[in-house]
N, C-alpha and C positions, 0 to 999 in steps of 0.2 A: 824680797817678797813684793815690794811695792811695784817693781817693774812687771812682775807676773800678773798682779792684779790689774794694772793698767792695760796690759795686752788683753786680758780676759774681758775687760769692759769694752775695749775697742772692737773685739771680735763679736761680742754679744750685741753691740749697738746696731740696730737695723739699718740706720742710714749709712754707717761706715762699712758694714760687712760687704755689700755688693761692690763697693769700690775696691775693697781689699781683695776680694775674689777676682775681680777684673784685673787687678795689677798682677796677681799670681799667675793668671792665664797668660798675660803678656810676657812675664818672665819665663814661663814654661815654653812658650812659643819661641822666644829668643834663644833659649837653650837648645831647642831642636834645630833651629837654623844654624847656630854655631856648630853644633855637632855635625851637621851635614856638610858645612863648609870645611871643617877640619878633616872629615873623611875624604872629601874630594882633593884637598891639598896633599894628604898623605899618598893618595893614588898617583897624583901628578909627580910627587917627589920620587916615588918608586919608578915611574916610567922614565923620568929624567936620569936617574941613577943607572938604569939599565942601558939607556942610550949612550951615556958617558962611558960605561964599561965596554960596550960593543964598538964604540968608535975608535 
């Protein structure tokens, strides 16, 4: 329970909360970029496999 209480205090602290939210936004943005890159890599992999099969 001590950890949960600490997290609650951190989230309720007005000086910490904006920094925490900002870091969450950065993580969310990084996840989107990673997802986009992975999607592009999968498409490239499919194209390369098709070319290998057709060659």
